[in-house]
MILUMKOL-564301 format. One record per atom (N, C-alpha, C): x, y negated, z negated. Coordinates in steps of 0.1 Angstrom, whole numbers, plus 5000, padded with zeros to 4 digits. Layout:
XYZ
...
This chain:
639493586499
639993586511
641793646510
642293756514
643593836515
644293756533
645693756531
646493716546
647293786544
647893826556
648693926559
649993786565
651193846561
652393796567
652993896571
654093796581
654793886591
656193786594
657293836599
658193756602
658193666613
658793556612
657993436624
659093476638
659793556634
660793576652
659893666657
658993736653
658493846656
657593806673
657393676670
656693596680
657393616696
656593666707
657493666720
657593566726
658293546733
658193366744
657693406755
657693556760
657093546774
656093476781
654893506768
653493486774
653293356763
654193266758
653693186747
652893066752
653293036767
652592956769
650493006775
650493126769
648893176772
648293136761
649193146750
647993116740
648092926736
648792826748
649092726744
647692636749
647092706763
646092646769
644792666762
643792566768
642892496757
641692626760
641792696770
640492766772
641192956776
640693056776
641093166776
640593226793
640793126800
640393126813
641793046821
643393126820
644093046826
645393136832
645793076844
646693176856
647893266841
648293206832
649193246819
648193406816
647293356812
646493516807
646093626819
645993586832
645893646842
646593716842
648393686843
649393736839
649793846832
648993786819
649193906807
648394006811
646694016815
645694076814
646594206826
646994176835
647694276846
648894326840
649394286832
650794326827
650294446814
649594446807
648894476797
648294626805
647394636822
647294736822
648194836829
648994706834
650194826843
650894856833
651694856826
652394896812
651695036804
650695006803
649495106797
649395216806
649695216822
649095286833
650795376835
651895266835
653395316837
653995386828
653595336812
654595386804
653995416788
652895446790
652095516775
651795646779
652695706770
652695906773
651295886772
650595856752
649295896750
647995876761
648395716767
647395716774
646995806788
648295826793
648695896805
648096066805
648596116791
647396216793
645796236788
645696156789
644296076788
643396096801
644296036812
643395986822
642996126826
641996106837
641196206847
641596166860
641296276867
641896256882
640796346890
639196336884
638496436890
637996376907
638296236908
637596176916
636596096915
636296136905
634596096900
634795936907
632995916914
632595756913
631195716914
631295606906
629495606905
628795626914
627695636916
626495606929
626395496934
626595366924
626395266931
627595176926
628095076936
629495016933
629294846933
630194756930
629294636937
630994596942
630994516957
632494496963
631994306964
633594306959
633594106961
634594126972
634293976980
635293956985
635493806984
636293776990
636893606987
637293586977
637293436973
638493436958
639493426964
639693476951
641493516951
642093566961
640993616968
642093726979
642193686991
641593526993
641793547007
641293367007
640993316991
640693146993
639493106992
638493177001
637293147006
636493156995
635093096987
633893166974
633793296978
633593346968
633493456963
631793496968
631793646973
630493656975
630493846968
629193876967
629294066964
628094096975
628694236970
627194286974
627394436969
625894526969
625894676961
625994736976
627394826966
627494956980
626695086972
626295236978
625895276977
627395386982
626395546976
627695616981
627995666996
627195647005
627495647016
628395557020
628195427018
628995327021
630195267015
630195327003
631595316994
632395396997
633795366998
635695476999
634995556990
635495656993
635395846991
636295806976
637595726981
638495706963
638995546962
638495486952
638495316953
639095336935
639695186931
639595176916
638695076914
638195116906
637095006897
637294966882
636294836876
636494816866
634694776862
634494836848
632794806846
632894706833
631694676832
631494526822
630194586811
630894546799
630094546787
629494416787
628294396785
628094256781
626194266771
625994166766
624494146760
623994076769
622594186773
621394106783
621193946778
620893946762
620493826759
618593826757
618093676755
616893716756
616293686770
617293686779
616793616790
617093706798
616193796804
616593866816
617293856825
618393936829
619993866841
618693876856
619793886864
619793916876
619794116876
618594146883
618794296881
618594376894
619094506892
618494556905
616894626902
615694596911
614794686913
614694746926
614094776927
613194836940
613294756950
612694666944
611894536956
613094426956
614394486952
615594416955
616594506959
616494656962
617494706967
618094656979
616994656991
617194567002
618294497002
618094406998
618994276998
619794266990
620094366979
621594366971
622394426982
621494536988
622794606999
623294537014
622294417016
622794347027
624294297023
624794257039
625594157034
625293977043
624294017047
623593897055
622193857052
622393737050
623193687046
623993707028
625293617031
626293637022
625793617009
625793696997
625493636984
626393606975
626493466975
627493396963
627693416950
628893466946
628893496930
628093366920
628793276929
627993116922
626693126918
625793246924
624193246919
623893336909
624993386903
624793516894
624593436878
624193496869
624793436857
625993426856
626893346842
627893306841
628993476840
627893536827
628693666827
629193756841
628293766846
628493866861
629693776868
629893646870
630493556874
631893566871
631793556859
633593566855
633793676852
632993796857
633393966853
634093976867
633293876879
633593916896
635193846895
635293746888
636593666892
637693766885
637093806869
638093856861
638694026874
637994076882
638494186891
639194106897
639094016906
639693986918
641093916912
641293906896
642393846894
643293966891
642694086888
643494216885
643894266895
643394226911
643794276926
642794386930
641494376923
640494496924
639394386932
638794496937
637494466946
636194486942
636394596932
634994656930
634894656911
633494666913
632994666898
631794716895
631394766880
630194856879
629794746867
628394726869
627594616858
626494696861
625694706847
624594816848
623394796851
622794666856
621694586856
621594576870
623094596878
623194566892
623394706898
623794786886
623794956895
622595056893
621695026883
621195096881
619695016881
618695116889
617495056890
616695016881
616294916879
615494886865
614094896868
613294936856
612195006858
611995156864
612995196871
612995346880
613095476869
612495546860
612895626853
613395736856
613595816866
614095926873
615995846879
615595676883
616995646885
617695606868
616795566863
617695566848
618395696842
617695846842
617795966835
619295986842
619295976856
620296026866
621595916863
621595796859
622495736858
622795746844
622295736834
622495706826
622895896818
622995956823
623396076822
624596106827
625296016831
626895966838
627495876834
626695796823
627595666821
628695686812
628695766810
630295786801
631095866805
630795886819
631995926829
632295786843
630895706841
631195576850
632795476839
632395506827
633195396820
634595476814
634495616813
635495716811
637095686826
636395666838
637095706855
637195546855
637095436847
636995306850
638895246851
639595186858
640295106853
640895036841
639994956840
639794856826
638394836827
637494856811
636194746810
636694636805
635594546808
635594416807
634594406793
634994366787
633994316778
633594186772
632094146777
632193986772
631894026758
632693976746
632794016733
632093956725
632193826729
631793696719
630293626725
629593666734
628493576743
627693696737
626293626737
624893666733
624493666742
624493636755
623693666761
624393636780
623793686789
624493646802
624993526810
624293416798
624693256802
626193216798
626293246790
627693196782
628693256785
628693346795
629993376803
630993486792
632193496797
633493586794
634793486786
634893366795
635393256784
635293206779
636493126771
635693036760
636792916753
636192856748
637692726744
638392786733
639892756732
640392786719
640092686708
640192756697
640592666687
641892596686
641992516682
643392466679
644492526667
643792626657
644592656644
644892836654
644392866667
644692936672
646392956680
646292836682
647792786692
648792706681
648292706668
649292666657
648992746648
650092796642
650092916633
650192856622
650092916610
650292876595
651392896593
652992846588
653992886590
654892896572
654992986564
655492916551
656492986544
657892946538
658592986534
658393076518
659293226515
658893266508
660293266493
659493206485
661193186478
660693316463
661993406467
662093546458
662293516445
663193406446
663993366431
664093226430
664393176418
664793066419
665793006427
667393106430
668193096433
667993096450
667793166456
667593216469
665993196475
665693226493
664793196499
664293296508
663893356511
663793456529
663893366539
665193446545
665593376557
664493366571
664493276577
663493216586
662093206581
661193216574
660193206565
659193296573
658093296574
656893416573
655893316581
654993386590
653893326594
652793416584
651393316589
650193386579
648993386584
648293446585
647293476590
645893566580
644493546582
643593586573
643893766575
643393856566
643493976567
642493986575
642394086584
640994146592
640794086599
641593936604
640593836614
640393936631
641094056634
640694076651
639494176644
639494266629
637994286625
636894226627
637094096627
635593976629
635793896636
636993956649
636693856663
635893956671
636694116668
636094186676
634894296674
635294356664
634594426656
633294406653
632894276650
632194216641
630794106654
631894086659
631294016672
629694046677
629093976683
627394006690
627494156701
628394166709
628594286717
628494406712
629594406702
630194516695
628594596681
627694476684
626594506673
625594606686
625694616697
624994646703
625694816704
624694936700
624695046702
625195126715
625195146724
625195166734
626995126739
627094966735
628094966737
629395026731
629395126718
629795226715
630595316724
629795406731
630395486736
631195366754
630595276756
631595216767
633195186764
632795126751
633995106744
634995206743
634895306739
635395426737
635795526742
635095526755
634995616765
635995536778
635795396778
636595336788
638395356780
639495406794
640695386785
640995266780
640595146792
641295076785
640194986785
640194816775
639494756770
640194586769
639694466778
639894326778
638894276771
639294266757
637594186749
638294046747
637493956756
637093876755
636093796747
636893726734
636393726722
636393576726
635793506711
635893386706
637293306703
637693226717
638793176715
640293256720
639793366721
641493466725
640893606733
641593656738
641493776744
642393866742
641393996739
642094146733
642394266737
643494316737
643494436742
643294586737
642994656745
642494786737
643294866740
644094986740
643795116749
644795186735
644695356738
644895466728
646095466722
647295366727
648495316725
648695176722
648095126721
648094986720
647094896715
647094826701
645994696701
646694586702
646494446710
647194376709
646394226718
647194146714
645993986718
647193876724
646293766728
647393646736
648493626725
648193606709
648993596702
649893706697
649393816700
650693946697
650694056714
650993966714
651094066731
651394216736
652994196720
653394386723
652794436711
651794406706
650894516696
650194396682
649594416678
649494336666
649294386651
649994326640
650294396629
649294446625
649594606619
648594676611
647694636603
648194596595
647494516583
646394386591
646494316600
645794216608
644394326611
644494486622
643594536626
642694576614
643394626607
642194736591
641394586587
640494656585
639294556579
639994496568
639494336560
639994336546
639694436536
638794496534
638094606529
638294706532
639094826533
638994966533
639195046526
638395156532
638095276518
639395306513
639795376503
640595406493
641395526506
640395596513
641595746518
642095646526
641595586538
642095486544
643595466540
643495356529
644695296525
645795406524
645495526516
646095586510
646595726521
646095726534
646795816540
647495756552
648495766555
649295716563
648795726579
648895856582
648095896591
646895836593
645795856585
644595776594
644795666588
646095576586
646095416588
646395396601
647095506607
647895526620
646795536630
646195606628
644695646639
643195536640
643095456624
642295386623
642995216629
644195246633
644995086640
644995116652
644395216661
644295216675
642395266679
642895226690
641695256696
640795356701
639995416688
639295546687
639195636701
639595746702
639595826714
639295976712
638596086718
638396186715
638596256729
639696246731
639496366745
640996396743
641796386731
643696426728
643896356716
644296496711
644896436695
644796586690
645596566676
645196646667
643696656659
643696776658
642096816652
642096726639
643396636629
642396556618
642696426629
642996416641
643096276650
641496266651
641096406657
639696376662
639096366654
639096426646
638196366637
637796316627
638996206626
638896076620
638395966631
638796016639
638195906651
636795936652
636196006653
634796066653
634095966642
634696036628
633995936615
634395806618
634995746628
635895586632
634495546638
634195616644
632895596657
631895596650
631595686648
630095706639
629595586627
630895586623
631095446615
630495306619
630895306634
630895176640
629395176647
628595306650
627695336660
626395306651
626595346636
625595356628
624995236621
625595116626
626094986623
625694886628
625294926641
624794886658
623594906658
622994806669
621394856671
621094886681
620094966683
619295016693
617894976700
617594916715
616594866714
615494976715
616095076719
614895196719
615795306711
615095326695
615795436686
615495566695
614695596708
614995736707
616495776713
616995676720
618595686727
619295716716
619095706709
619595736691
621295866699
620795956700
622196016706
622496046718
621396026726
621995986740
622795876745
622795776737
623695666738
624695726729
625195816726
626595846719
627296016728
626396076733
625996216743
627596176748
628296136755
629296126761
630796136753
630496066745
631496116734
631896246726
630196246727
630196426719
630596526730
630096506739
630596566750
632396616751
632396476748
634696486754
635096606740
634296576731
634996616717
634796726715
633296786718
633096926720
634197006726
634796956737
635997006744
636596996740
637296906732
638396866727
638896946710
637696996709
637497066690
637397196695
636697256706
636397356712
635397446702
634297296696
633097316682
631497306690
631197366685
629297356689
628797216678
628197126690
627597006687
625897046681
625597056669
624397056659
623996896655
623296836667
622596766667
623396596654
624396596658
625396496653
626396526647
625996676644
627096736629
627596816641
628996956634
630097056641
629797116632
629897246638
629997386627
630797386621
632197336629
633197446620
633497316610
633497356596
633897276586
632397186582
631097216581
630197186585
629897156572
629997196562
629797166545
630497056544
631596996552
632096876547
631996776553
630596796559
630096636567
628796666563
627996696551
626896676542
626396586537
627396546533
627596406524
627496256526
626996226538
626896106543
625896096534
625895886535
624895866529
624695746535
623595656532
622795536536
623895456529
624695316536
624995206525
624495136515
624595146505
623895056494
624195006485
624094976472
624394856463
626094896462
626595086462
627995066462
628494966467
628294956481
628894886494
628694746491
630094726500
629994576501
628694456511
628494586519
627494476527
626194596531
625094586517
623894586512
622794626527
622494716530
621494706538
619894786535
619494726526
617994806520
616894876529
616894826542
615694876555
616495006559
616195136551
616795266563
615395366563
615295416572
613795496571
614095646588
613595706584
613095836591
612095796599
612495786613
611595696627
610695836625
609195826631
608195906632
608896006642
609295966649
609996066661
611196136658
611196276663
611896346661
613196316670
613996326659
615596306666
616796406665
616596466651
617696576641
616796616630
617596716627
616896756615
617796666602
616296656591
616696616580
618496586575
619296706574
620796716576
621596656581
621296576593
621896506600
621996386603
623096326601
622596126597
622096136612
621696196621
621296116632
619396056628
619096116618
617796166614
617396016603
618395966604
618495816589
618895716601
617995586599
618295486609
619095406593
619495296601
620295166592
621995256592
622595176585
624095166582
624495296574
625395396578
625695506568
627695506567
626795566554
628795596549
629095756553
629795766563
630295926564
630996006554
630796106552
631396216543
632596256548
633696136538
635396156541
635496296539
635496406537
635896506532
636096596544
635596536560
635396606569
636796616577
637896476579
639296496577
640296446567
639896516556
640996556550
641796626553
643296636549
644496676555
645196736541
645696866538
645996936531
645596946517
645896956504
645896926493
645196796486
643596836481
642896696479
642396706463
642796846459
641796856445
640396846447
639796876456
637896906457
637897036456
636997096451
636297236451
634997206460
634697316467
633297296477
632297416470
631097386462
629797436459
628797506463
629097546478
628097546487
628697566501
628097716506
628497746514
627597736529
627697736542
626797746554
626597876551
625597906552
625198086561
624698076572
624197986574
623598016594
623397806597
623297766606
622597626615
622397656626
621197606627
620397626640
619997446647
620097426661
619097346666
618897376682
617797346679
617097366698
616897226705
617397196716
617297056721
616897116737
615896996743
614897046754
616396996766
616996926761
618196876777
619296996775
619397026788
620197166789
621697136782
622097016782
623696976778
623497026759
622696996755
622897016739
623196926734
622996796740
623696676733
622796636729
621496576731
620496516729
619296566729
618096496723
616496576729
616496666723
616896676708
616296776699
615296796697
614896906691
613196966692
613396996675
614297056672
614197106656
615497176653
615697226644
616997256635
616897296621
617297386620
617397416606
618597476599
618997456584
620297506580
619997566566
620497676567
620697796554
621897786548
621697746534
622697686521
622397766515
623897816509
623697876495
624497786485
624097766475
624997626465
624597656450
625597606446
625097586427
623997446428
622997486424
622397376422
621097396413
620797266404
619797276396
618797206399
617497216392
615997126394
616597056386
615496936389
615496796381
614396736388
613796646378
612696546380
612796416378
612296336382
612196196384
611296146372
611696026363
610696016353
609695866362
608795846358
607995786363
608695626367
610095606359
610195456362
611495516377
611395496389
611595546397
612495416409
613695396408
614395236409
613995226426
613895096432
613395136443
614795116457
615695076448
616995106465
617995276454
618795286446
619495356438
618695406425
618595526422
617895566410
618695666402
618695626391
619895736380
618595806370
619095946368
618295996366
619096096353
618696156345
618896276338
618896416337
619796496339
619596646346
619696676334
619096756330
618896886315
619996976317
620397026307
621797096312
620997256315
621697396319
621297466325
620097526318
620697526305
620397646293
618697566288
618097466291
616997426288
616197476302
616297506311
615597566322
615797736318
616797766317
617197926318
617398006305
617397916294
617597996281
619498066278
620098046288
621398036289
622598066281
621497976271
622797906261
624097846266
623997726277
625097646284
625497506274
624597446265
624597316259
626197286259
626797396252
628497276248
628897316261
628997356273
629997386287
628797226295
627997226293
626997106303
625697056294
626396936288
624996886283
624296816297
623396746292
622696646297
623496556303
623896546318
624196426327
623596306336
623996216337
623196096346
623996086361
623196136369
623696106384
623096026387
623195946396
622995866405
622895906417
621295826428
620795866433
620995746447
620995846460
620795766472
620195806476
619195746481
618195776493
618095766503
617695906513
617695826527
616995706532
615995746524
614795656530
614495546519
614395386526
614195296514
613395146522
612495116519
611594966525
611594856516
612494826514
612694716506
611194566509
611294586524
609994486526
608794566527
608394676526
607394726528
607194776517
605994746507
605494816495
604794966496
603994896506
603295066512
603595216513
604995166521
605795266518
606495306513
607195216508
608095256498
606995326485
605995276482
605095386470
604995516475
604795516491
604395646495
605495756489
606595676495
608095776489
608095756475
607695706471
607995736456
606995856445
605595826456
604795966451
605096086455
605696106468
606396186474
607596216462
608396176457
609596196452
609496246436
608296236435
607496286416
607596436415
608296526430
607696646426
609296686424
609096796420
610896876415
611396856426
612596796424
613696796431
614896896427
615696936439
616497056436
618196946441
618996946432
620396906435
620997016440
621596986448
622197106455
623797076452
624797126445
625897046448
626997076461
627896996462
628197056474
629997016473
630796926462
631896926463
632396856449
633196836439
633596826430
635096846428
635896806417
636896806418
637196936407
638596976416
638797156414
639297186397
640097006392
640496986379
642197006377
642597066390
644097086392
644696936391
644296876400
644796726402
643396636396
643496626380
642696526378
642696416380
644096356381
644696236382
643996196399
643596276407
643296246422
641996156421
641996046434
640995946432
639896006437
639496106444
638496196448
637796326438
637296236423
637296266416
635696306415
634896236419
633296236420
633096376426
631696396416
631096506427
629996486430
629496546446
628696466450
627996616455
626496566460
625696656464
624096646473
623696686474
622696696482
620796716472
620096556474
618996546469
617896636482
617496766480
616396826488
615196836483
613996806489
612896796483
611896896491
611196956478
610297096486
609597056498
609497116507
608597096523
607597236525
607497306516
605997396518
606997536522
606297646521
607197746529
608497806524
608497756512
609797776505
610997686511
610597596523
611697506530
612097386522
612997296527
613197186522
613597086530
613596956531
613896846534
614996786522
615896706534
616596646526
616496456517
616296456507
616496316504
616796196501
618396266503
619696166498
620496246492
621596176489
622496266483
622596176468
623896276461
624096196442
625696216439
625496166431
626796136428
626796136415
628396146407
628596176390
629796176390
630196016386
631895996381
632496076371
632496166377
633496286364
634596166354
634596166346
635596116336
636496196331
637896196332
638996326333
638896366319
638696356307
638396416302
637496466298
635996476305
635196576303
635296706310
634596806297
634496906303
632996946304
632196866306
630796886305
630496826321
630896876334
630396866346
630797026352
629997046362
629497146376
631097216373
632097146379
633297206376
634197276360
633997236355
634097286338
632697376338
632197366344
630797506338
631597606348
631497586362
632197716369
633197776361
634397736360
635397716358
635097836340
634197806334
634197876324
633497996321
632397976332
631998136335
632498246342
633398146349
634598256359
635698306349
635898256337
637198276326
638298206334
638098076342
639898016348
639797916335
641297916339
642397836331
641897686337
641697606328
640797466334
642297376339
643497396339
644697386342
645097436359
644397526365
644297596375
643197526382
642297576373
641097546383
640597606390
639897516403
639297566411
639597596425
640697566426
641997526436
641897666447
641997736441
641997836449
640397926456
639997856452
638097876458
637497956448
636497996447
635498106446
634298156447
633798246446
632998306450
631798246448
630498226457
629098206454
628398356447
628998446455
628498516449
628698646438
629098566430
629898636420
628498676408
628198776404
627198776390
627298686381
628198606380
628698526368
627798416370
627598336383
627198216386
625798256391
625098386390
623898436399
622798326388
622398246381
620998176375
621497996383
622898026386
623097906393
623297866406
622997966412
623297936427
621998006433
621697906442
620197886449
620697876463
619597986476
619597996488
618897936491
618297836503
618197756505
617997726519
616497706526
616797646541
616197516541
616997436551
616897256553
616097226562
615597156567
615097196577
615296986583
């Protein structure tokens, strides 16, 4: 375990009593919540640029009366469009339903929910709904949106209508209430605090035998915010990703502490003015995050896709997808629908075309996503493609399970990478007019340096390593000197650890020739660059001259090796290895004709 240190003088006194309370529901806490919302609305320039003033309101809202407003026990009722005010501020709720079905709106309960006679006490609702309504009143508001009380459950037409504007509902809310720690509606938003939360570990660092630092330091486990918020039960739900990142602001009611998120500030009751960046980042972050100051700054804020530079928007999209693919969906068919709102807003911000989870611009930099595997800290061995068509195989959306996205998409400046693949054409067809979900087909036509390979009888269940013969052994081009036999590590898109029959079927399908299409590798100009691996796609023949994606491969290039694809291309084109491929090269060059393949992937 690693720890973060910060000067003990950083602690603020104004809200010090909040963290001393025994529960996350306190008068001091309510004052802090109001302070965060007010400060964001009035002083956060970045957040103000993201605000929308379209006058959008949900078709239905909950109205809460009594409580903190007049001292009477709070009651609630449902308002439809004809009854609610034309303009009103409201909050939203993100929560886990749990194993017990919560109170919900149906055709049978609609009239009762709309009626104000008799009064419906808030105290009769599940604890999470009670807490959310009391939080709404404590914020000085009277209106709240909760999915299962505002969408008619079991009504397919109403679900389609409301789900199509779900992102707008959260986007136009004043703030989203997240019951982050609770696994079900009976647990509520609030929780008791651990004594360790109120009492910090303080140390004094001695930099030399003669002197020590003045004032000492506070110490906290690195990545505790990541564990408390991102790894909490609520954030394992797929639909919540869109709710969280479309909402302009969010109060996370975690176990023992409340956290604030907006596009300019991540804070907590312990750190009301902002968490140290080292605490916000996960304990184990990818090298590209730690090496890039700009990527760190974006990662330390609530990802948003409504405004920013192209690099910031790409980092935000990759960040959101990394979390989204690790979350769960009750219905797999919702995979692209559940982030359609985010994709829609990003499509406008980037002015780009959405291709079933991918983007047309720099599509070649998005292709080397992969299933999380033994290379990663958290190994998940079950990955599959459902029988239900969601996206073409070259899109991450076709694969179930946690994924590692292609970091090339948000590289900025010189990277020392050369690209061996170009996109000729990419097309998708969707039944839904938005072009954001309900895809029925898609093809990708590429031209790439590629070579054929064949698996031996031994195929590892998860990752496999294969030896690829030099091109000379297949083409007679006499290239053994420049391109000897190489070993490539394969990561399959589909792996079934607990289903031997399904895995055996996959193994049989992989005994045919595979086409390894190179995507990117080192340019040789920056041999010390940490991105020195060669990456590519595993393509499986699918008949009619077309292919499907089977996975991705990599080869870790040694710094003194000339026996790789970069060295081969340089030699063919007569390029100095010290200059390498940084300036790019033409795949149509006749000197590369026997290495270049043009194929269609579906």
